[in-house]
N, C-alpha and C positions, 0 to 999 in steps of 0.2 A: 504493500500500500504506500509505503514511503517513497518507493521508486516511482510509482504512478504519479504521486503528487509532484515529485521533482520534474518528471516529464511534462506534466501539465503546466508547471510554472515556466519551463523552458519554451514550450510552444507559445504561451501568452507573450513572453518576452520577444520571441521571433516575430510574432504577428505585429507587435507594436513597432518593431524596427522596420518591418515591411511597409507598414502604414506610413511611417515617416518618409521612407524613400519614395513611396507612391506620391505623397504630397509634394515632395521636391521635384519629382518627374513632371507632375501636372503643372507646377509652377514654372518649370523650365519651358514647357511647351507653350504656356501662355506668354512668357517673355519673348520666346522665339517668334510666335505669331505676331506679337506687337511690333517686333523689330522688322519683320517682313512688311507689315503694313506701313510702318514708318518709312522704310526705304522706298516702297511703292509710291508713297506720297511725296517723294523727293527729299526725304529726310527732314521735313519741316514740322511734322506732327500737327498739333492744334493750331499753330501759327498759320497753317494753310487756309483756315477758315476765319481767321481774325481779320477784321477790317484793317487795312494797312497800306503803306506805300512800299512798293517793291524797289529794292536796290539791286541793280545788275552791274557788276564790276568788270571793266575791260582793262586788263593790265598785261604787261609783257608783249611778246611778239604776236601780231594778229595774223592768223591764217584761217582758211576755210574750216568750218567746224559744224558737223551735223548736230553735235550736242548743244551748241549755242543756238542753232535754229530751233531745236526742240524746246530749249529753255524759253525763248521768246514766245513760242506758241503757248506754253504752259502759263506764262505770266499773262498773256493776252486773254486766255480762256478762263482765268481765275476770277470768280465773282467777288473774292475778298480784296482784290487789288484795285485801289482807286486811282493810282497814279504811279509813275515809274521814274526813278532817278538813275541815270546811267553814269556811274562813277568811272572816270577815265584816267589812267596813268600809263601811257604806252608811247613808245617811239614810232609806232606804225607796224607795217608788215608787208605782205604781198598785196599787189593791187587787186587780184581776184578775191583774196580773203577779205580785204577791206570793202570791196564792192558788195560782196555777199552779206557782210555784217550790216552795211548801210541799208540794203534792201530789206533785211529781216527787221531792222529797227523801224523802218517806215511802215511795214506791215503791222508791227506792234502799235505804232502811233495811230493807226486807224481804229484801234480798239481802246487804247488807254492814252491819256496825256503823258508825254515824255519830255523830261528836261535833262540836259547834260550838265554834269559837274566835273570840271577839269581839276583833279586833285593831284596835280604834279605836271604831267606832260600830255599834250594831245597834238602830236606832230605827224605830218604826212598821213598815213592810213588811219591813224587815230583821230586826226582832225576830220577825215571823212566820216568817221563814227560820230563825232560831236555834231556835225551839221545835219545828221539824220534827226536830231531832236528839234523841237519847236522853240527852244530857248536854251542858251548856253551861259552858264555861270562858271567862272574860273577864279582861282586864287590870284591875288595880285602878282605873286612871284611865279606863277605857273608859266610853262613854255607852250606856246600855241603857234600853229601854222606849219612851216616847212612844206609849203605847197609845191610839189615837184615829184618827179619820177626818176628812178635810178635803175640802170642795168649794169651790173658789175660781173667781170669774169677775169680769171688770171691769164697772163701770158707767160708760159713756162718755156718758151722757145730758147731763151738765152741759157737757162739752166740745162736744158736738154743738149744744147750745143757743147757746153762745158763737159757734160757727162759722156759725150760721144754717142748720143742716142738720136736717131732720126725716125720719125713716124711717117710711113707711107700711107696714102689713102687713095681710093678710087671712088669718085662721086658722080652722081647722075647729072649734077649741074654745079656751077661754081659756088652758089649760095647754100648748097646743102650742108647741114651740120656746122654752120657758122653762127657765132664765133667759135673758134677752137683754141684751146690753150696750148696746142702744139706748134702754132706758127703765128706770126703777127697778123692782125686782122686786115684783109685787103680793103681798099677804099670802097668798093661796091657793097661789101658786107657791112661795113661801118655805116654807109648811107642807109641801107635797109634797116639796120637797128635803130638809127637815129629817127627814121620815119615812124617806127613803132613807138619809141619813147615820146616823140612829138605828138602823135595821135592820142596816146594815153594821157599825156600832160594836158592836151586840149580838153579831153573828157573831164579831167580833174578840175580844171579852171571853170568850165561851164557848170559843173555841179555846184561849186562854191558860189559862183555868181547867181545861180538860180535860187539856192537855198538861203543865201545871205542877202539877196536882192542888191547886188553890186553892179555898177555900170562898168564899162571897159576900163576907164581910168582907175577906178577903185581896185579892180581885180589885178591890174598891172602893178599897182603899188605894193601888193602883198604876195604876188605869185613868183617871187624870184628865189625861192628855196630857203629863205631865212625863217628863223623862229622869232617870235615876239613874246614879250612878257604879257601877263594878263592885263596889266595897267596900259600897255601900248595897244593891246588888241581891241579895247572898247572903242576908241575913236576911229580905228581902222575898219570897224564893222565885223571883225572876225568873231567876236563874242558879244553878248548883250550886257553883261554886268560882271563886276568882280565881287567876290564874297566867298562864303563857305557853303557847305551843303544845306545849312539852314536857309540861306537865301534861295537856293534851288527849290526847296520844299515850300517856302513862302510864295514863290511864283505859282506853284501848282495850286495852292490854297486861294491865292488872290485872283488869278486869271482863269483857272480851270474849274473852280468850284469844289476842289477837294476839301473834305472836312478837315478842320484844324486839329492839330495835336495827335494825328494818327501815328502809330509806331512805324519806323522805317525798318523793314526786314530784308535781310540778305537772301537773294535767290541765286542758286548756283546750278550749273549743269550737273546732270547725273553722271557719276563717274563710270568710265568704262573699265574693263578688267585688264587692259593692256599693261604689262609691267616690263618695259624695256630697260636698257642699260641706264639711260638718264633718269628714268622714274625710280629705278632701284637705288641709284646713288642719291637721289633727292630724298627718298624715304629714309635712307640710312643717316644722311646728314641731319634730317629733322629729328630723328630719334636721339642723336647726340647733342641736340640743342643748337645746331648751326642753321638757324632759320634763313638767314640771308643767303648762305651757300645753297640751301635746298631750293630757294626761289630761283636762284641763278641757274641751277641745274635743270629745273623744270623748263625755264625759258629757253635754255640751250637745246633741250630736247625738242621743243616746239619749233625752234628755228631750223634745226637739222631736218626734221620731218618735212617742213614746208619747202626748204631749199632742194630737197631731193625731188620734189614735184616740179621744180622750175618755175619760171615766170618773172615778171618785173617786180620791183620793190618800190613801195611808197613808205620809206622808213627814214628816220632821222638818226644818223650815227655821228655823235660828236667825237 
């Protein structure tokens, strides 16, 4: 009988332990389900349904991005978002990436009022981003402009000559695969490239003139590739006013009827699962506390990816 009692006590103890582990398992499932729902909502949780002003940050090198297009769509479709602040700190990027970002922002502006805030630099392709908004606010010491187009490539012919290396090529026409880093650029290829740069530059200037309502003399004064300070940019017509993000929000409240004192929430693209060399290095640097290095590595990865795709640059490189 004593043995039976001990067995009974052991069974009851085992049942209690199993009950505890079952409760832990159910709790873990609930947490996991909540995490999945949070991720599906873009990682914003309850803020996705709270009345708010959305902040979209454009920083680093600008290249074409399906994630950014999808982000703009989510913001535009959200009933919680009353207005959008596009916070910009970028030297620009590829012309095609900048054009895509401009068009995505204009589509967003058809659904929500959009104001740009230059929180550092809006040069070249990043200025194309800024003029997609209906109002531009910049800090007094921000850098704005750099209206121009760049096509860069290396000439390695001198180095190859010193190394005793000669590259032979057979082409269907003289302009095929030009420019080439294996020989100096012939005049006809340089002229063809200059025509492309000139055409894209004309598109850039026309876009600025249309969005900023500039006449030919005004656009000529600012479209020589220079950057201007925020203070200089107001009389030149490149921006509308100087100030902080608070001034950008105040414009939404004053001119677009956005309710006062709404919280400004960050909206970010959903992460993809690519984990290349640069992203791995950036992740490691972040874990070690080197946030600046991590940001530079992520930017280098974006630039490397975009440059492998080719194309013209609308970028400011001091």
